[in-house]
N, C-alpha and C positions, 0 to 999 in steps of 0.2 A: 790295265783295265780292258775288258772285252764286253761285247754283248753275246748272248748265246746264239743268236742268228738262226733259230729254228722256230717253226710255227707253234710248237707245243713246248712249254717249259718242262713238263714231265718227260717228254721225249729227249730234251736236251740234257737233263740230269741223268737219265738212263744212259745216254750216249757217253757222257763224261765218266760214268762209273763202269763202263764195259771194258775190260782189259783188251779185248780183241780190237777195239777201235784205236788203241794206242794214242789217245788224246785225253788230257785230264787238266784239272785246275785245282788250286789249293782251296778256293772258296767259290760258292755260288750264292748270289744274293737274289732272292725271289722278289716278285712284284709286291708282296705284302710286307717286305722288310725282313723276313726270316732269312737267316744265314746258315748255309750248310758248309761244313768243312769236309772236303773229300780227300785231301792230301795234307799230311803234317808239313808245317813250314820248313822244317829241316830236310825234307825230301824233295827231290826234283819232280815237278809236274810238267807234263808235255802240253803246254798251252800256247807257246809263242810260234813254234814252227820255224821255218827258214826266216831269220830275222837279223837285224843289225842295229846296234846303237853305240856310238862313240868308240868304234874300233872292236867292239865285242860282237861275235857271231853266235856264240852258244848262249843265247839269252836265257834259256830254260835253266841253266846251271846256276844262275845267280839272280833269280827273279821270283816274285810271288804273283801268281795269276789269280785275278778276281774276275769271275764270269758274272755278268749282270743280266738277269732274265729279261730279254727283249727280243722279239722276232727279227728285228733288224730291217734293213732297207728292202730286202727281198720280199718281206711279208708285211708291208705297210708302215713299218717303223713308227710305232706309237710313242708318245712322250714317256719319259721315265717317271713313275709316280713319286711324289714327294717323300712318302714313307720309305721307299726303296733307296732314294738318294740319301736320306738321313742315315739309313743303315750302312750304305757304302762309305759314307763319311766317317761314321763311328768305327767301322772296321778298319779303314785306312789309318786312322789316328791310333788305333790300338796296335796295329802292325808296326807303325813308325815308333811307337814307344818301346818296342823290343828289338827292332831291326835297324841297321845303319843305312836308311834310305833317305838321301837328300831330296829336297823338294823338286829339283829338276830331273829326278829319276822316277817320278810318278807319271807314267806314260800310257798312251793309248796303244792298242794293238796296231792301229794304222800308222803310228809313229815308227814302230820298229819293223813293220812289213808293209810299206806304203804301196807297193805294186800289187799286193795280194788282198789286203784287208781294208775295210772302211770303219771298223768298230773301235770304240763304242759310238762313233759318229758325231755329227754336228749338233744333235739334240741333247747330247750328254752335257749337263750343266757344270762344267769345270769351275765356273765362277763361284758356285755354291761351295764346292769342296775347298777352294782356295780361301774363301771367307772364313772357314773354320781351320785354316792352317794346313791344308793338304794340297801339295803341288805348287808349281811355279807358274805364275800367270801375270800378265799385265793387261790393262784396259785396252781392248782392241780399237784401232783407229777405224772409224766408219768408212765404208767404201765411197769413193768419189771419182770424178773424172780426172784424167791426167795420163801420164805416160805409163805404159804397161809392157810387160814382156811375156811372150808365149812360145809354144813349141815351134822350132824351126829357126828361131832367131839366134844370132851369134854376137859376141862382143865382150868387152871388158866388164860392163855392168852386170852381165849374166854370170860371168866368172866370179864377181864380187858377191852376188846373190848366193851362188853355189857354195862359196867359201864360208859365208856366214851360216848357212844351213848346216854345213858339215861341222863347223865349229860348235854349234849347239848339240850335235850328236847324230844328225840324220845321215843316212847312207846315200850320198849323192856325189857323182863325179864332178870334179872342178875342172871343166874343160872349156868353158866359155860358150858352149852350145846348149841351147834350151832343148834337151832331148826328152824322150818319153819318161826316163827315170826322174829327171828334174821336175817334170810336170806332175808326176805321181807324188813326189816329195812335197812340192808346193801345196798340192791338194790335201795331203795329210796334215801339213802345218796349218792350213786353213780350218780343217775339221776340229782341230784342238784349240788353236789360238786366235783365229780370225773367222768365227763361225757365221758371220753375217752373209757371206757368199762363198760357196765352195765350188770353184771352177778350174783350179789348176793354173790360173793366170796370175802372174806376179804384178799386180797393180800397185798403185801408190800406197793404198791401205795395207796390203800384205807386206810390202817392204818396210813401211814405217812401224808396223806392229812387230815384225821380226827384229828390227834394229832395237826397238824399245825392250823387247824380251831379252836380247843378249846384253844390253846395257844394264838391265836391272838384275842380272844374275850376280849374286854376291860372290866375292872372291873366295875361291877355295871349294865352291860347289863342284861335285862330280858331274861329269857329263861330257865335257870337251876332251880333246886328245890330252893324254897325260893325267887323266883323272885317277883317283885312288882305285886300285883294282879290286878292293874288297867292298866297294860301294855296291849296294844291291838296287834292284829295279822292281817297282811294283807295277 
């Protein structure tokens, strides 16, 4: 899932259709709910860029890219219209009816490229999609006071945090040091799963939500190390 991230939707669609740009997506969902298919699902679309998930680095080779028309953080980041989200949900369900995409492989661009991308961002209503059977989600634990970890800290608890993020699929080094990569991954996790506050700080709420997410993952779902290689990503 992406947002187009350009001020004009028409410009974004033209960009995705221009061969010289070397970027594309399988689908674009417009603000009014109209869906454009730009690339057949059986063909590779160049939407993920340099990315990683659960050991895979060539995300474009086994994923379906959905661009959602929204100017993004750089241009005011307006809410996604309900009719657009309804169309995204219907499209995702239709894709899942034909493709072997487990719930925990319905991902944000920021999940697979956390140091480069913020989309579709914290305003994207993953909870609505989940309500209709799209994606893997748990109820996020509200932010509160308590112990937290941030960039520059070291220790076994940080190593455990990194290990849990890596187990879920994120590209994060398990070193015990809260580095810039760890901060970016935590921020990406928050944008998707703990949207109440996106700051890259692993507070109690972030840790509890991450633990609940991993615990709620049904046995056999693709995403962690050793997952089925033929599982696709949306």
